[in-house]
N, C-alpha and C positions, 0 to 999 in steps of 0.2 A: 669777301664784304670790300676789297678795292674796285669791283666794277660799279659801285655805287659813289666811288669818291665823288665824281663831279657833281652829284648831285643835291650835295648840301643837306643831307637827312644826317640830324640829329644821330649820336651816338646810342642812344638808348632806345631811339625807336627804331634804328637800324637793325639794332640786337635784339629786340622785338619783334620786330616781323622773320629775322631769320629763325627765331626760335620756333615761333607761329607756322613758318613753312615747314620746318623739319618737323614738328606735330604734323600737316595735313599731310606726309609725305607715305609713300605707299608700305617702307617698313613700318612707319609708329602704326598708323591704320590695323594693320597685320598684325602689330604685338599685343595692341590693344583687345583685336578682338578674338586672339586668341590668349589673353589672359582671361577677359570675359567667359569664354569659354569654359575655363578650369574651373568657374562656378559651380558646373555640375558634378563637381566632386566634393562640394559640401550640401549636396541637394539631401543628403541621407541625416544628414547633423540639424540643419533648422533652416528657415525660409530666411532669416534675418542675416544667417552666413552667406546664403547665394548672395543676398540684395549687396551688403557690403562688401562681397568679390567682386560685384558688377561695381561700383563704387571705387572701390582697392584700384581696378586694371588701370583705367586712364591715370590716376594719382603716380603709379610705377613708370608708367611710359613716360609722364612727364617728367619725372626726376632721373632716369635713364635719358634723358634726350637731353636734359640739363646737365647733367654728368658730362656725356657727351659733347656738349658744344664747349664746354669749359676746358676740356680736355685740348681739344682741338685749336682753341684758341691761344691758350699755353702751350703748346709745343710751336703753334705758327710763330707766336713772338719771341720762343727759344729759338730756335734756328736761324735765327735772322743772323747771328753773328757765330764766328768761326767758333769762340767757346762754348756758345748754347748747342750748337752743334754736337759738339763731344759729349757735353753731361745730357744730352738728350737719346744718344746712341750709347751712353754707359746705362742708363736709367731703364731704357728698354730690354738690353739687353740680362739687365738683374730681375727686371719684373718679369722679364719672360721667363727667367731662371726660376723664381723663386713662386709662380704661377704651376711650373710642372712640378714642382716640390709637396704643393699642398695636399694632392692626397695623402701620400707619406707621411706628412706632419698630422694630419687629421684623423689618419686610418688607427684604428684600436688594434692592438696585437693579436696576431692569429692564432698562437697558445695562448687561449685564455686560462689563467688558473697555477699556469708554470711559474719558473723565477724569473722569469721575463715579463711577467702582467703586474707592468708598474703603471700609475695614472699616466694618460694620456691627453691633448687637447679635447676629443671626442666627450670625457667624463665631464669637462667644465660646460659642454654644450653649447659648439660652434651655431649653431641656430639660436638659440637663445641671445648669444653674442650677436649675429646679425642682424638681429631682430630691433636693437641698439642705433642701428647704423644705415643711412638711405637707403643702401642695398635692401633691406630687409624690412624698415617700417612699414611699405603698405602690404607685405604681403602676410603681416601679424596683424592687420587690423580687424579681419573677420573674426579670427581667436578672441583679442581682446573683447570683441562684441560679445561672443560665447558664454566666456569669463563673468561677463557684467561687469570688468572695472573701466569704468568712466577715467579713471584716471591717467591709466596706462595708453588708453584709446587715445584721449588729447595731448599726451605728454609725443606719441609716436607722429600725431598729424604736425605738431609743433615742427619734430624733427625734420618732416616734408618739407614743409614751409619755411624752415630756414637752410634747407639745402638750396632750393628753388632761389630764393632772394641771394645768396653767395653765390653761386653761381651765375648768375643774374649779374650782380655785383663785379666779378670778377672776366670777366666776358666781357664788359663794356671799358674796363679797365684795361684789357689787355686790347681791344679795338683802336682806343684812345691810343695806348702806346704806340701801336703801330701807324697808326696817320701822323703823328707827330715825328717818328723816330722815321721812317722808309725814304730810303734815300740818303740819309745822314751818313758822314763820313763814320766808319769805326773808329773807336779811342784809341792810340797809339798805348802800347803798353812804356812804362816807364823801368827801365834797364840801370840796373845799378851795381857796379862793377863789371865784372868778367863772367860773372858765376861760378859756374862747374871749372871754369878754365882755372880758377886762383888757386883751387886745393888740388887738383891733377897733376901728379908727376908731373915735369917737367922734360918732356919727352914726347916721340910723335905718338906712341900707344898712349900715352895720357891724353892730349890733344884728340886722340881720338875716343877715348873714352869719353871725355867732356861731351865732346859732339855728340855721339851715343846718347849720354845720359839724358842731353838738351832734347835731342829727339824723344826719347821717350816719356817726356812729360808732358809732350802735345800731339801725342800718337795717340787717338781714341782707339784705332782698333788696335794696340796692343797693350795698354792701359786696364784694359778687361779682365784678363787675365790673371794681373798683379792683384786684384779685389778678388779671384779664385778662394784663396786660402781661409779668407774672414768667411767667405758666403759659403764654404765648405764647413767651417767651424759653428757658424750660426745654425744652419739648418740642421747638422748632426748634432747638436743638440739640442734643439728642437725635438728631433727626434729619437733620442738617448734613452728615456726612460727609465733616467735613473743611472743607469750604465757609462758610468766617465769615461772608458774605454774608447767608446764610440765617439766621444766628441777628440780625443785623441787623435783617430786615426785621422781625422779631418785634416790635420797636420802633413802627413803624408800625399792625401791626395791632392792637396793645395801645392805641394812642391813639387811632384808628379806633372801636374798640368800645368805649372805655373808659365812654364818655358817652351810651350805648345808654338808661341810666334814665333821663337827664337829660331826654330827649328827652319822657317822658312827668312830668316833676319834679312840676310841682302838685299832681298825682294823688298820689304820693308822700308830699309834704307832708303832706296829709289835713291834721289838725286846725291843722298850725302856719302852711298859707294860708288856713284858714279864721280863723284868728286877725287876717291881714293884713289881709285885706276887713274884719273889721269893726271895725279899727284905721284905717280908712282912708289905708293906707300909700298912696302914689303907684306907679305901674306901673315908671317909673323907676328907684326905689329899688328894686325888688324885681329887675331885672335886672340891677343894679350889682352888688348883692351875691350874685347867684347867681355872678356872671361873675368875680367876685374869688374866689370859692370855688374855684372849678374849675380858672378859670387858674392862681391859686399852686400848685393840687395837679397838674395836668399840669406844669407849668416844674419844680417838684422832683422831680416823681417819674420825670420824661424823662431830668433828666440825673444823678439816683443810676441809675438802669437802665444810662442810658450808661454809664458809669464801671465799673459791674459787667460790663458786655459787652464795655471793653476788655480787662479783666482777663482775661475767660472767654476770649475771641478770641486776646488776645497782638498785636491790631494795633495798641496803640499803642508798640511796638517801629520801627516804621516810618515816612515822611511818608504814605506812601500808606493805609498801616493807620488812619492818623489822618486822614486826609482823607475817607479811607470813613466812619470813625464819627462824626467834627463832621456830614457831609453828613446822614447816617442820622438822629442827632440832631434837627437841623431838619427837617428833612422829616416826623418824628413829632409835635413839636411843632405846625407847620403845618397836618397834619391833625387836631391833637385840637383846636386853636384852631378851626378849622373846624367840628368837629363839634360843638364848645360853640356858636358861633353858631347852627348852624342847631337844637340842641336848645332854646336860647332861645325860636325861632318856634314851632317843633310842640308843645312843654309845655304852651302855653296856645290852642293851636287843632285839634289831633288829640289830645286827652286820650282813653283809656278805663280802664275799671276795674283796679284792682290790689288783689291780696290785703293783708288788714289785718298791720300790724309783727308781732302778737303768731301770725301765722298766715301762713308765709311761704308755705306748701306748697298751701292753700287756691286755686281757682278760682271768682272771681265771676261771677254772670252777666252775658253779653252781652261778656265780655272775650275768647274765642275769635278770632274774625273779626278782629276789632279789633287784637288783638296779632301778630296775623299779619302784617298788612299795615301800619300805620302804622310801627313801626320802623324798616322798610325806607327808608320817605322822609324820615327821621334819617340813615341809614346813606349811603344814596346820595346825598342830597341834599347832605352836606359834601365829595362827591369833586367839584360844579361849581366852586368857586372856587379 
């Protein structure tokens, strides 16, 4: 859109032109033809379904294109600030992980009729649920015509129309926001007090702990792994099918993987570690500072997440459930402490290049082989104790 900034085109007209340009492109045309050919699958049902699929095909493509334009516009608006880039990196990785787990979430148990045959999301008919979203409404129109239910037919057409309007309005807002804010200086953050330096120990290692904690809060490359325990618990809860022990094991997996970036922590520190070297800081103080920060985070994190698991599973109601939960919390803490210990060995002996904090998606030269091998030393090494 910035290429048309000099022409003074109104935002709505510009966005409409870009949408029509996308719909007239080769991907949209090929997609429309492919969905139209899908109507041949309905020829044994009725002529009306074939005709309806021919009509629904361009409606589905318009919906996909509108959603794609909205995602692109929102992403472009989001990454214009440093905080927005960090949020975009975090959201993109979480969405990728969740999409990879969707087959496991929606799959039915393999041993149907056994002890583990609990209701799954498939029993709730995922296809029926998606038919009431913009992603599946257009594909359900031929079946609404077959069943002869005009209310469902009109409702799904309304869903598509509302989606188009919302996407168009959102794209126009992003376009106007970008036009107004491009080139404007980023708003300075207000600093109140000295932050973590005020409540860390008044020592060399305490100051280094405060510096490390401040870095962690602003580093999107490492903050993703601190979301892992919550993500593991949520995904296992969706796949548990009534078996609470499946949910509890999410604590162990999260504690095991949460310190994976600390296995290369000195490389992630970058300038911070360089300043430590220039200041002549002792290695003992560096190790103590890092252990203090990560051990404190792990204890608080695992205890709070364990309490959340008690509420989620209901195991707090019985003595056996309480024993099970406390056991898994202790196991998660033990694995996480072991992971920290091994990470403090590997981060100063098996270092490899990492992307900069400003460009977390970049790939530094010489990183691929080392990143594919060295993290496994830390992951499997912590299982030995």
